N, C-alpha and C positions, 0 to 999 in steps of 0.2 A: 430137883432135878435140872430147872430150869438155870441156876446159877451155875452147874455143872458144865453145860453145854457152851457156856460164855467164858468160860477160863482158856481154854484152848487158844484163844482168839486173844486175849488179854497177853499170854505168854510169848505169841508170837508180836505181838505191838513191843513189848518191851525187850525183845530181842532183837527185832529191826533200830528199836531206841539205842540200846545199849551196841550193839554192831555199830553203829555212825558213831560209835565214842573210839572204837579200835582199831582206829589206824595204827599200824607197825605191829600190832599185838597189847599194846599197853593202854590205858587213860586213866585219870583221874576226875571222877565225875561229886558234884556238890548238892545234887538235888536230891529233896528226899519226900515223901507223901505219905498223906492219912487221910481219914473223912473229912478233912475242912474245919476238924477242929483238935487235933493231934492226936487222937484215941484208934485204938485199935479197932478193926471192924471185923465181928464174926460173920461168918460163913457157914453155911448148911452143909454141901456137900463136900466128902472124904476124895483127896488126888488120890487115884490108883499106883501111885509111885513115890517115894519119898528120898530124900537124899539129908544127908548129916551135916548140921551146922559144924566145923570146924577151927578150932584155933590152929594156927601155924604161920611159918615165915613164908610170905609172898613175895614172889617174884613176876616183874613183868616181863615180856620178853617182846623183842622185833626181830620180826622175819625178813631178810634180803636176800634176793637170789645171786646164786654165787656161778664161778667157772671151777670144775675141777680139771687141774691138768698138772702143770709141771714147773717147778720154780725154775728162774734165773734164767732164761732162756738168752744165748748168748754165740757169737761166730768163733768158730777155733779157727786160727790162721796157720799156713806152713811157717815149721822154723829152720827149714833146711833147703835149699835150692836140690833140685832134681823131678824125676817122675814119678808120680804117683804109681805105686804098683799093687797096693791094696785098699779098701775101704771097708768099713763097719758098715752093717746094714742098718738101716731107719729101725730104731727100737732097741736097738742093743745097749745094755749099758755095761761100761768100760769103769772097773776098778783098778785099785793098784795097781800098777807094776803091770797092767794088761795092755795092749797094743791100742791107740787110736787111732793110726794110719801107719803104711809104709811108701816110702819113697827110694825110689833104687834099689829097691829089697831089702833096705835098712829099717825095723819098725822104731818107729818112735812111742814111747811109753808114758804112760799116766802116773806123776806121783801129786802128793798132795800137799799144797802150799796156797796163799793168797799173790803169793808174787808171782810174773811169769819166768819164766826162761826166757833169758834176751843174751846170755853171754855164755863163753865155752868156761867151765870153772875148773881150777886146779889149784897146786898149793900155793899157800901165800896168801889165796885170795881170800877175801872178806865180805859180809855184807848180808844181807838177812834173807838171801836166796841160796846161801852157802849154808845157812842154819836150816832152813826147808829141807836140803837135799840130803843132809846128815842124819836131820828127824826121820827121814822117810828111811835111809838105810838101816837105822837102827828098828825101826820097825818091821823093816822087812828081814831082820834078823843076819843083816851084812857089818853092822855096826855095834855086834854088843856092849863094848868096850867104851863106842866113841864117846865124849861128851857134849853135848847138842850146844853149840855157840856158835857166832859167826865167821869162824875161823876155818879155813882149809888147811888141815894138816896132813904129816905122813900117813898120821893113822886112817883120816878119810879117804887119802887115795888108798889106801890097802882095801876099805871097804868098798869102795866103788869097782877096786878090780876084783873083788867076790863077786858084786854085783854083774857085775860084764861077764864073767866067767858063767852064771848060771844062765845068761841066755847067750851064750857061744859067741859071743865078741871078745873082738880086740882087747886086753887088756891092759890099758891105757894110763889108770887110775886117772884120766880126766873125762868129763861128759858136757854135753850143752844141748842145745836145739834139736843136734841130729839125734838124739838118744831120748832124751825127756823133755815132757811138757806137766807144767803144773797147772791145775786148779783145784780148788778149795775142797773138792769131795769126789766121788765116783758122778761119773755123766751118765748122760742117756743121749745116745746120737736122735735127735729131731730130723733132721735132714743130710741128704750129702751136698755141698756148695759146688763141688767137682767130681770128675769122673777118673776111672783108671785108664792114664795114659795122658793125663793130664800133666802140664807143668806144674808145682807147685814151689815156694819161696818164702821170704818173710810179708806178710801185708797180705799174701791170699789165703780168701778164705776156704776152708778145706770140710770142715763140718759144722753146722749149726747142733751144737747140746743146750743141755736142759740139765739140771738138776734130777738125781735117781728118784729122788722122793716126791710123791706127789701131796698137792695145796692146792688150797681154795683161794681165789681172788675174790674178793666184792668190792664193792662199789659205795661211799655212802655220802648223803649229804653233807656239807662242811657242818652244817650246824649239829650233826648226830654224830659228831668224831669221838666224842667222849665215850660212847658204848663199843668201841674195838680198838681202844689203846692196848698197845702190847703190854701181853699175858694175861689178856682178856679169855676166858675159856669160852667156849663156844659147843653147840650141837649141830652136827650137819647133817640131813638128810640127803641119802646117796642115792643114784638113780636105783630105781626096782623097791625103793621105800627103807633101807635099812639107816640105821642113825648111828653116826660115829661123832667120838668125841675129838676136840681140834683146841688150839689155843691160837689168837692172834699173836705172831711172829715179828711184824714189820708193817708199819702204816706210813704211805709216802705222803708227808705233808705239803705235798704239792700240788696246790688244789688248782684244777682245770679253772681257768679264767672263760669269760663269756665268749670267747672266741676258739677255746679246743672244745671240736666238737667230739673228738675221739672220749674226750673224760665225762660227757653227758652236759658241758657249760655251753651255756646259751642267752640270749635275750631274754627269754622268760623260761628257760631252767636253772636250779642250782646248781652252783659249782661243785665238783665230788670231789673226793679220796679216794685211795684205793687201800686195802689193809689185806695182807697175808694170814692166811692161816694154815696151818700145819697140823697134821694128825697126830694124835697121842698114841694109837697103833698103826703104824704105817702098812704092815703088814695087811690089814683090815680092809685095807682100802683097795678095790680093783674096779677096773672101766676104761672107756675109750677116754682119749683125749679129748680136751674140751667140752665136758661132760657136762649139763646144767645139774646143779644141786639148790637147795635150800638151807640158809645159813640163821640161828635162832642165835641171838643176843642177850644175853641176859642185861636184863635195864635196873631199874630200881627195885630196893626191897625194903618191903615193909614187916616189922618183927612180930609175933605171938600177936596176931591180928586175927577176927571173927571171917570165915569167910565161907561162902556158899556157892553150889554150880551157878554159872549166868544164867544159865536157864531156868534154875529157881523166879526170876527175878518177875514179879505182876506189875501190868502198867496198873496205878491206882486211879479209879473213876475223877478222884479231884486233883489230880496229878504225882509226878512222882512215881518212886518206887515202892514196892514192898514183896513180902516175902509170904505164903502161906503156911504157919507152923501148924502142925498137926501134935496134940497131946490128948490124952484121955480119952481117944476115939472121937475129938472134937477137932473142928479145923478154925481158926484165925489167922486174919490177914495183919501184919506187922509192918508198918514204915520202917525203912530203912533210910541210912547215906553210905552212899557208894563211895567206893573208895579205891583202889586200888587194883587193874584187870590184871590176871595172869593165869597160865596153866590151867584155862579153862573156868576158873575160877573169879569173886570177886570179892574183896573186902566190903563187911558191911558192918554197922555200927545201930544200934537201936537199941530203945529201954526194953524193950519186951526180947532180947536175944539172949543169949546163953549156949555155951559147948556144949553139943549134943543131943540138942533138939534135932527134930524130923522136919523136915522142909517139903514141900508139894513140888516135883517137878514134871513136866511131860511126859507124855509115854515114848513117844516118838522122835 
């Protein structure tokens, strides 16, 4: 009975020692322990609870704090001189062919494309902005037979007229910044940069917009950059405790220097990089802007190794760690060498271990 009373304390000691190694959720240890003579030590009492020794692939994980928000915040400038007569409300999501704002009673509508709408487009014009326009006209059903290339043809003009007719506009077959603004995809209005009644024009901000999809931004030390390379799969713990899967889509490798306080740099702080994470299932994600989240980054993987729960480790009297193996109604302590930590378990090796054995764990 005396030995049973001592074991909880040794579990606690082992847990404290192991916890000190688990900075960021993963560590590799190379300690071992026994009775001082390299032998197993038998004990009398049986633990009230056991868990299995498993053979599995074990991955370490690093947890970092992140911020849930929206992607690619930027200002949207007016494209036409005039008086603002309508603006969308903050939080509105604007999709293709929907109105972004209105000047002098004329709506400026969103179309998708990387290049801005900077000129009036008409028959004979050429360029990537023409290609963007033609792709949008086809996608909207106004230019089914159009060849999507960089030349504004008479067919393009006819498609523009059909689009203009659908919105009750004068059918000129030409269009420009007074009717269209390009953005890479649908946008969400972050805030208004002007008010109805204000004058607008080229270079004057009208709205601050973001991408419509949610994303998470995380900051990492430069030394940990390999944990969040583009394409890395992650898990995000959302406000309220729900978990969602995601993938790193981009990394800003312009690391902050010692004078960049916003990026976490400083004389006594490591420089940071910023990684962006997109959700695998965006509709799953709900919540307010700038909500804090936790991101699990997958780290190192060891394949086909023996593992036990971290809390199964015992601090051995002679130093190092062991586990209490229970077999045939008896318990014995087996010294182990520790490897990778992850997912609440630890890689172990030792001559007295095999898959399927039961090891003692604390009851609370």
